[in-house]
C-alpha positions in Angstrom: -209.5 -25.3 33.0 -206.0 -24.2 32.0 -207.5 -21.3 30.1 -209.4 -20.1 33.1 -206.3 -20.2 35.3 -204.4 -18.2 32.7 -207.2 -15.6 32.5 -207.2 -15.3 36.3 -203.5 -14.7 36.2 -203.8 -12.1 33.5 -206.6 -10.4 35.4 -204.5 -10.3 38.6 -201.7 -8.7 36.6 -204.2 -6.1 35.4 -205.3 -5.4 39.0 -201.7 -5.0 40.1 -201.0 -2.8 37.1 -203.9 -0.5 38.0 -202.4 0.1 41.5 -199.0 0.7 39.9 -200.5 3.3 37.5 -202.2 5.1 40.3 -199.0 5.2 42.4 -197.0 6.5 39.4 -199.5 9.3 38.7 -199.6 10.2 42.4 -195.8 10.4 42.6 -195.8 12.7 39.5 -198.3 15.0 41.4 -200.9 14.6 38.6 -203.6 14.5 41.4 -203.7 14.4 45.1 -206.4 12.5 47.1 -206.6 11.7 50.8 -208.7 9.6 53.0 -211.7 7.8 51.6 -211.3 9.6 48.3 -207.9 8.1 47.8 -209.2 4.6 48.5 -212.1 5.0 46.1 -209.7 6.2 43.3 -207.4 3.3 43.9 -210.2 0.8 43.7 -211.5 2.4 40.5 -208.0 2.2 38.9 -207.6 -1.4 40.0 -211.1 -2.4 38.8 -210.8 -0.7 35.4 -207.4 -2.2 34.8 -208.5 -5.6 35.9 -211.6 -5.5 33.6 -209.5 -4.4 30.7 -207.0 -7.2 31.2 -209.9 -9.7 31.7 -211.5 -8.9 28.4 -208.1 -8.7 26.7 -207.0 -12.1 28.2 -208.0 -14.1 25.1 -206.0 -11.8 23.0 -203.0 -12.1 25.3 -203.3 -15.9 25.3 -203.6 -16.0 21.6 -200.5 -13.7 21.3 -198.6 -15.8 23.7 -199.4 -19.0 21.8 -198.3 -17.3 18.6 -195.1 -16.1 20.1 -194.4 -19.6 21.6 -195.0 -21.2 18.2 -192.7 -18.7 16.5 -190.0 -19.3 19.1 -190.4 -23.0 18.7 -190.0 -22.7 14.9 -187.0 -20.5 15.3 -185.4 -22.9 17.8 -185.8 -25.8 15.4 -183.6 -23.9 12.9 -180.8 -23.6 15.5 -178.3 -26.3 16.3 -177.1 -27.1 19.8 -174.0 -25.1 19.1 -176.2 -22.0 18.1 -178.2 -22.3 21.3 -175.1 -22.6 23.5 -173.4 -19.6 21.9 -176.7 -17.6 22.2 -177.0 -18.5 25.9 -173.4 -17.3 26.5 -174.2 -14.1 24.5 -177.3 -13.6 26.6 -175.4 -13.8 29.8 -172.8 -11.4 28.5 -175.5 -9.0 27.3 -177.3 -9.0 30.6 -174.0 -8.4 32.4 -173.3 -5.4 30.2 -176.9 -4.1 30.8 -176.4 -4.5 34.6 -173.2 -2.4 34.5 -174.8 0.3 32.3 -178.1 0.5 34.3 -176.5 1.3 37.6 -176.1 5.1 36.9 -179.9 5.2 36.0 -180.9 4.4 39.6 -179.3 7.7 40.7 -181.8 9.8 38.7 -184.3 11.3 41.1 -187.3 11.1 38.8 -189.5 8.2 40.0 -189.5 4.9 38.0 -187.2 6.4 35.3 -184.3 4.3 36.6 -186.5 1.2 36.6 -187.9 1.8 33.1 -184.5 2.6 31.7 -182.9 -0.4 33.3 -185.6 -2.6 31.9 -185.0 -1.3 28.4 -181.2 -1.8 28.7 -181.8 -5.4 29.8 -184.1 -6.1 26.9 -181.8 -4.4 24.3 -178.5 -6.0 25.3 -180.2 -9.3 26.0 -181.5 -9.3 22.5 -178.1 -8.3 21.1 -176.5 -11.1 23.1 -178.8 -13.6 21.5 -178.7 -12.4 18.0 -175.0 -11.5 17.4 -173.7 -15.1 18.1 -176.5 -16.5 15.9 -175.6 -14.2 13.0 -171.8 -14.7 13.4 -171.8 -18.4 14.1 -169.6 -19.1 11.0 -167.0 -16.5 12.1 -167.0 -17.9 15.6 -166.5 -21.5 14.4 -163.6 -20.3 12.1 -162.0 -18.5 15.0 -162.3 -21.6 17.2 -160.8 -23.8 14.4 -157.9 -21.4 14.0 -157.2 -21.3 17.7 -157.5 -25.1 17.9 -155.2 -25.5 14.9 -152.6 -23.1 16.3 -152.6 -25.0 19.7 -152.3 -28.3 17.8 -149.3 -26.9 15.8 -147.7 -25.7 19.0 -148.2 -29.1 20.6 -146.7 -30.9 17.6 -143.8 -28.5 17.5 -143.0 -29.1 21.2 -143.4 -32.8 20.7 -141.1 -32.8 17.6 -138.5 -30.8 19.5 -138.7 -33.2 22.4 -138.2 -36.1 20.0 -135.3 -34.5 18.3 -133.5 -33.7 21.5 -134.0 -37.2 22.9 -131.2 -39.6 21.8 -132.3 -42.8 20.1 -131.4 -46.0 22.1 -128.5 -48.0 20.5 -128.8 -51.8 21.0 -125.5 -53.7 21.0 -125.2 -57.2 19.7 -122.7 -59.9 20.8 -120.4 -59.6 17.7 -119.9 -55.9 18.1 -119.1 -56.2 21.8 -116.5 -59.0 21.2 -115.1 -56.9 18.3 -114.1 -54.2 20.8 -114.0 -51.2 18.5 -117.3 -50.0 19.9 -115.5 -48.8 23.1 -113.1 -46.6 21.1 -116.0 -45.2 19.0 -118.0 -44.4 22.1 -115.0 -42.8 23.7 -114.6 -40.4 20.7 -118.2 -39.2 21.2 -119.4 -40.2 17.7 -122.1 -42.4 19.2 -124.5 -40.9 21.7 -126.2 -43.0 24.4 -128.1 -44.6 25.8 -126.4 -47.9 24.9 -128.7 -50.8 25.6 -127.2 -54.2 26.4 -129.9 -56.9 26.6 -129.6 -59.6 29.3 -129.8 -62.4 26.7 -126.6 -60.9 25.0 -124.9 -61.0 28.4 -125.9 -64.6 28.9 -124.6 -65.4 25.4 -121.3 -63.7 26.2 -121.1 -65.7 29.5 -121.7 -69.0 27.6 -119.0 -68.1 25.1 -116.6 -67.2 28.0 -117.3 -70.5 29.7 -116.7 -72.5 26.5 -114.3 -75.4 26.4 -112.8 -74.1 23.2 -109.9 -71.8 24.0 -110.6 -69.4 21.1 -114.2 -69.0 21.9 -113.4 -68.6 25.6 -110.9 -65.8 24.9 -113.4 -64.1 22.6 -116.1 -64.2 25.3 -113.8 -62.9 28.0 -112.7 -60.1 25.6 -116.4 -59.1 25.2 -116.9 -59.0 29.0 -113.8 -56.9 29.4 -115.0 -54.4 26.7 -118.4 -54.1 28.6 -116.6 -53.4 31.9 -114.5 -50.7 30.1 -117.5 -49.0 28.7 -119.3 -49.0 32.0 -116.4 -48.0 34.2 -114.3 -45.7 32.0 -116.6 -44.0 29.6 -119.2 -41.3 30.4 -122.1 -42.9 28.6 -125.5 -44.1 29.8 -125.6 -47.9 29.9 -128.9 -49.7 30.2 -129.1 -53.4 31.0 -132.5 -54.4 29.5 -134.1 -57.4 31.1 -136.6 -58.3 28.4 -136.3 -62.0 27.7 -138.6 -62.9 24.7 -138.9 -66.5 26.0 -141.0 -67.4 22.9 -138.0 -66.6 20.5 -135.1 -69.0 20.4 -132.4 -67.1 18.3 -130.5 -64.2 19.9 -130.5 -62.3 16.6 -134.3 -62.5 16.4 -134.5 -61.3 20.0 -132.3 -58.3 19.2 -134.4 -57.3 16.2 -137.6 -57.6 18.3 -136.1 -55.5 21.2 -134.9 -52.9 18.7 -138.4 -52.5 17.3 -139.9 -52.3 20.7 -137.5 -49.6 21.9 -137.7 -47.8 18.5 -133.9 -47.7 18.5 -131.0 -48.6 16.3 -129.0 -51.8 16.4 -125.1 -51.6 16.4 -123.5 -54.7 14.8 -120.8 -55.9 12.5 -122.7 -59.1 11.6 -123.3 -59.0 7.8 -126.3 -61.3 7.9 -127.9 -59.6 10.9 -127.4 -56.3 9.0 -129.4 -57.6 6.0 -132.2 -59.1 8.0 -132.6 -55.8 9.9 -132.8 -53.8 6.6 -135.5 -56.1 5.4 -137.5 -55.4 8.6 -136.9 -51.6 8.2 -134.8 -51.5 11.3 -132.0 -48.9 11.4 -128.5 -50.4 11.6 -125.2 -48.8 12.6 -122.6 -51.2 11.1 -119.1 -50.9 12.5 -117.6 -52.3 9.3 -119.4 -49.6 7.3 -117.9 -47.0 9.6 -114.4 -48.5 9.3 -114.7 -48.6 5.5 -115.8 -45.0 5.4 -112.6 -44.0 7.3 -110.2 -46.1 5.2 -108.1 -44.2 2.7 -109.7 -44.2 -0.7 -108.1 -46.5 -3.2 -108.9 -45.9 -6.9 -108.3 -48.2 -9.9 -105.0 -47.4 -11.5 -103.2 -46.6 -8.3 -99.9 -48.3 -7.5 -98.8 -49.8 -4.2 -96.2 -52.1 -2.7 -97.5 -55.1 -0.9 -96.2 -58.4 0.5 -97.9 -61.5 -0.9 -98.8 -63.7 2.0 -100.6 -66.7 0.6 -102.4 -68.1 -2.3 -106.0 -67.3 -3.1 -109.1 -69.3 -3.8 -108.8 -69.1 -7.6 -105.9 -70.6 -9.5 -102.9 -68.5 -9.6 -104.2 -65.8 -7.2 -102.1 -64.4 -4.4 -103.4 -62.6 -1.3 -101.9 -59.5 0.5 -103.2 -57.3 3.3 -103.0 -53.6 4.1 -102.1 -52.5 7.6 -105.9 -51.9 8.4 -106.6 -55.6 7.4 -108.1 -54.9 3.9 -107.5 -57.9 1.7 -105.9 -57.5 -1.7 -106.5 -60.2 -4.3 -103.6 -60.2 -6.8 -104.1 -61.7 -10.2 -101.3 -64.2 -11.0 -99.7 -63.4 -7.7 -99.3 -66.9 -6.4 -95.7 -67.1 -7.6 -94.7 -64.1 -5.6 -95.7 -65.5 -2.2 -93.3 -64.2 0.5 -92.1 -61.3 -1.8 -92.8 -57.5 -1.8 -94.0 -56.5 -5.2 -95.5 -53.5 -7.0 -99.2 -53.9 -7.9 -101.7 -51.8 -9.8 -105.3 -51.6 -8.5 -107.8 -52.8 -11.0 -111.0 -52.6 -9.0 -112.4 -52.1 -5.5 -115.3 -54.0 -4.0 -116.9 -52.4 -0.9 -119.7 -54.1 1.2 -120.9 -54.2 4.8 -118.7 -57.2 5.3 -115.6 -55.2 4.4 -113.6 -53.9 1.5 -111.7 -56.0 -1.0 -109.1 -54.7 -3.5 -108.3 -56.4 -6.8 -104.9 -55.8 -8.3 -102.4 -57.2 -10.7 -98.5 -57.2 -10.7 -97.0 -54.1 -12.3 -95.5 -54.9 -15.7 
């Protein structure tokens, strides 16, 4: 049934082609017929062309099946990417053919414009399909290069934005009470934002409300330092309200908040410093900064100090420099209350501070 329908369609095409051939020959003035003669000639052309196409229909069907099978086999070799690129190429080729075929319609010779236009569409359509299929590797390489370049640009912009954005600095209770942080911020050596957790404020308030006079004074000093930083210094201050109700210790909350904000913790607490280092959290230790700014003392140097009191070991005496650095004097106990010349024997420097060991001169 399907074969009969296809043969009927092919025969109809043959009939139409016969009329087209007669019209073409008439326009070319190959012959001229009028009246009944013209009708008879038209019918003859139509019948002959129809008969030819009717008998050739099996061949056309066989050729169409062969071509369909070849196309199917070729398509199986292509990936979805090949088909997509070929479709895009076909559209571009047909667009080029359309632009180039427009001048052909201006030729006065009948059907030349139509025939030439058809050839252009076939030629450029074919090129549009074949070129992307042949150059698929080059196209993929170009796409990868463009994608990689855009990714590099995106990473570069992201890295620049990260580098220009200041890292949050989280203050702990000890460094606020210490008070030196205000002077350091004032000099501009520490950039904001400075983050003050609410649980640190609560701890300061508890210390300020303590019944012990020493603790009460330390807590009030810390609150005064915070007021100074907020009111007198041009630095961004952030009061962070994260509570961490499941964590009891303030130091553990500080470390957790610092990890969450991807910031740095500012402290002078030796133990907190060590725990932070174990957890790979960056620490800015005020004592380390102070030690770095102290005058360098080398073994063998001489200085004059006043022995204040005895040391932990038998016979030791203790003295202090103006910046608070402790000097342990070997056999210095008998010089308590006196100014003596000492020679530096060694220097011990840690995050908890600097300690100088010396012995009396002579």
